[in-house]
Every structure is written in structure tokens, then in C-alpha cells.
SEKE-409441 format. One line per field, with one value per residue (C-alpha): residue number from 1; residue in three letters; x, y, z. Coordinates in steps of 0.001 Angstrom, whole numbers. Each point is the difference from the previous one (the first is absolute). Layout:
seq: [NUM ...]
type: [ALA ...]
px: [X ...]
py: [Y ...]
pz: [Z ...]
% end
This chain:
seq: [1 2 3 4 5 6 7 8 9 10 11 12 13 14 15 16 17 18 19 20 21 22 23 24 25 26 27 28 29 30 31 32 33 34 35 36 37 38 39 40 41 42 43 44 45 46 47 48 49 50 51 52 53 54 55 56 57 58 59 60 61 62 63 64 65 66 67 68 69 70 71 72 73 74 75 76 77 78 79 80 81 82 83 84 85 86 87 88 89 90 91 92 93 94 95 96 97 98 99 100 101 102 103 104 105 106 107 108 109 110 111 112 113 114 115 116 117 118 119 120 121 122 123 124 125 126 127 128 129 130 131 132 133 134 135 136 137 138 139 140 141 142 143 144 145 146 147 148 149 150 151 152 153 154 155 156 157 158 159 160 161 162 163 164 165 166 167 168 169 170 171 172 173 174 175 176 177 178 179 180 181]
type: [MET ARG LYS SER ALA LEU LYS LEU ARG LYS ILE LYS TYR THR ASP ILE SER SER ASP TRP VAL SER TRP ILE ASN ASP LYS VAL VAL THR LYS TYR SER GLY LYS SER PHE LYS ARG HIS THR ILE LYS SER GLN LYS ILE PHE LEU LYS ASP LYS LEU LYS ASN LYS SER SER LEU LEU PHE GLY ILE PHE PHE SER ASP GLU HIS ILE GLY ASN ILE GLU LEU ALA ASN ILE SER GLN ILE HIS LYS HIS CYS GLU ILE ARG TYR LEU ILE GLY LYS LYS ASP TYR TRP ASN LYS GLY ILE GLY ALA LYS SER ILE ASN LYS ALA LEU ASN VAL ALA PHE ASN LYS LEU LYS LEU LYS LYS ILE TYR ALA PHE THR TYR SER ASN ASN LEU ALA SER GLN LYS VAL LEU LYS LYS ASN GLY PHE ASN ILE GLU GLY LYS MET ASP ASN PHE PHE ARG TYR LYS ASN ARG ARG VAL LYS LYS ILE ILE PHE GLY LEU ASN LYS VAL ASN PHE LYS ASN PHE GLU ASN LYS LYS THR LYS ASN]
px: [-1689 744 3469 -1886 -2872 2509 483 1533 -943 321 -2471 -3359 -2456 -2542 1379 -1806 -2760 -2074 1747 3840 -2517 -1355 2946 2615 -2555 -424 1224 1066 2080 1935 864 3451 74 -597 -3090 -2054 -278 -1959 -2716 157 -1829 -255 373 2955 1563 -611 2249 2635 167 587 2862 1322 206 1982 2262 3202 1439 -2788 -1536 -3469 -1290 -3276 94 -2649 -648 -2360 -447 -1434 2315 503 2832 2109 4065 2461 3279 1051 2333 2300 2961 1379 3288 789 -2328 -1791 -4103 -2125 -3053 -3649 -2062 -4187 -2029 -3193 -2696 19 -852 3416 2148 2052 137 4055 -1245 1556 3419 -702 -997 3176 2060 -1805 834 3496 1171 -1771 2961 2793 -363 -1543 323 3782 -343 2400 -1720 -3702 -880 -3652 -844 -3181 -1363 1685 -3130 -434 990 -2031 2363 3111 -1393 605 2669 1774 -1105 1297 3249 66 1519 -311 2361 -1355 -2468 -942 -1708 -4228 396 -3755 -3864 -1344 -2921 301 4076 3133 1622 3595 802 1198 2918 546 2159 918 2726 376 2444 -1825 -3293 1900 1661 -3229 -2463 3473 -1101 -3325 -238 2333 -1709]
py: [-7512 3946 -375 3054 -3220 -2295 1181 -1851 1206 -895 -1672 1480 -1617 2402 -2109 -3239 -799 -3141 190 -1051 -2271 -1912 67 -2104 -2330 -772 -3490 1224 2908 -1334 -3411 641 1785 -1361 2373 -2677 -2641 2138 2559 3564 2714 4019 -857 -2143 1932 3061 -2002 -675 3713 542 -2272 1249 3546 260 -2767 2069 -2760 43 2607 -867 2143 -694 -426 2968 519 3203 -126 -3638 -1962 -3119 -1557 -107 281 -258 333 -2787 -907 2787 213 3580 -2556 -1655 2098 -2314 -918 -2213 1048 -1126 392 -324 1603 -1753 1902 -1865 1999 1947 -3676 -452 3819 687 1089 -1839 -64 3879 130 -2059 2369 2821 -2335 -489 4064 80 -2923 1221 3735 1232 -2869 -444 -3853 -1622 -3803 -812 -3376 -1121 -4343 -1660 -3232 -1987 -353 3404 1326 3272 931 -867 1926 3311 -535 -637 3106 1486 -1068 -2619 -3401 -3279 -667 -2895 -2992 -1867 -3558 -759 3660 805 -1792 855 -2030 -2985 90 1032 2331 1926 2875 2678 3129 2609 2708 3355 2661 3624 113 -2168 1356 3162 -1375 -1501 3167 1423 -2934 1034 3694 -1045 -2165]
pz: [-23318 413 2571 2893 169 1695 3984 3340 2746 3918 809 2870 1954 -2447 -2819 1446 -1750 -1032 -3625 1817 2496 -2793 -2249 2747 279 -3598 -501 -3806 1471 2238 -953 477 3722 3266 268 -993 2441 2257 -70 151 992 893 3282 -1006 -1626 1079 2520 -2207 -975 3766 251 -3612 601 3892 -1547 -246 -2650 -2583 -2002 -1700 -3311 -2007 -3103 -2221 -3339 -887 3758 193 2504 -1682 2239 1796 464 2893 817 2653 2592 -373 1356 466 1126 -3061 -2380 -836 -838 -1545 -2334 -31 -2621 -793 -2549 1233 -2385 -2874 -2556 859 -453 -3554 -237 866 3623 2146 -1758 -301 4271 759 -2246 2319 3316 -1205 -30 2882 1487 -1492 -241 3186 2280 -1927 925 -2632 -251 -826 245 -1087 354 -2432 -439 -2730 -2446 1269 -3849 -72 3419 -1836 -3115 1704 2520 -3351 -1574 2341 155 3027 -397 1436 2674 894 466 2783 -466 1633 2081 -880 94 -3221 -716 2744 -1525 482 -2344 -10 1217 -1947 970 -2302 751 -1303 1536 -1124 -2050 -2068 436 -1364 -2826 -893 78 -1835 -3337 255 -412 -2982 -1741]
% end
């Protein structure tokens, strides 16, 4: 994968497409997401995006590979008072799964959070059975900070919520180790 082929940019109304809607209606793509519990349309995505764009505690980016919109990543619940936020992500185009794009996209978003927004802590939540999500978080230096039993509903059963965290100092140390190897 060419490094320059992967880009994050703030999402715009013109990015809303039938492709985007098809990913979030795909039960395989959204099996670990709350998006799987309802049907989505172009209209519902316009409403979703309108809410995101006016929300001052959220930055929603499109993930683009060679100018193709393949997913989204969000810095959500941004607190400038407490200097933290949540990271959420989805690679919608299955052709791009298992190619390292999720991990690289998270890394780019972490650089925005720590270097541009000057945050000190990023956290993420995942289902205990979502091994791919756990893997990309660990690839970026996140550590498990907690677990909550019976938190998410998944295929009519309850699964644990795993709470991951990463602070700015550990991110810098993790990045330095990667460049030395």
C-alpha cells in the first residue's frame, strides 16, 4: 500500500453516497456497531451528518484510499476541559479489510487528536468478541483499561465491553519504538 494513497479528511455532504449507505446497511460490516439495529438511507445520513457537523465535540473524517471513500473515523465526545476524546472507526468497503488500513487510519486520527487538538487521552470501546478492533487498537499502543460484563447486545446475547485507553506520552513512546524498528 502506498502511504500517500491513504488520507483522512473532514467529511462533507458530497461524500454521502449509496456506497456509504450500503456499508452501514451491511450486517457483516456493522455487526459490532449500533448502526446494525436500524435501516439507513441517504436522507438518514444527511440528518446524521448535519448533527455531526454542528456538534462541536465531534470531528468526523472520511477514510479515503486513492480518492475512494472506504470508511469513516470519528473523534467523538471531545473534551477540551478534560483533554480527552473517544475514537470510533469503520472500514466500510470489505475489499480493504485486513490490509492495515484501519490501524493506519487510527494512527492518523491519533496524530490529529494529540498534536492538533492537544488532547492528553484517547479511549475506545469494543465488543469482547471483536478481535479485529482490539488488534488495530493494540497496533497503535492502546491498552485495556477495563471491562464491563453484559454491556452490548450481540446476536441476542450480551457480551463484554472492553475499554481501551492511550495517553499522549505512551503514544509518543510507542511511535518512537516503531521508528527505531
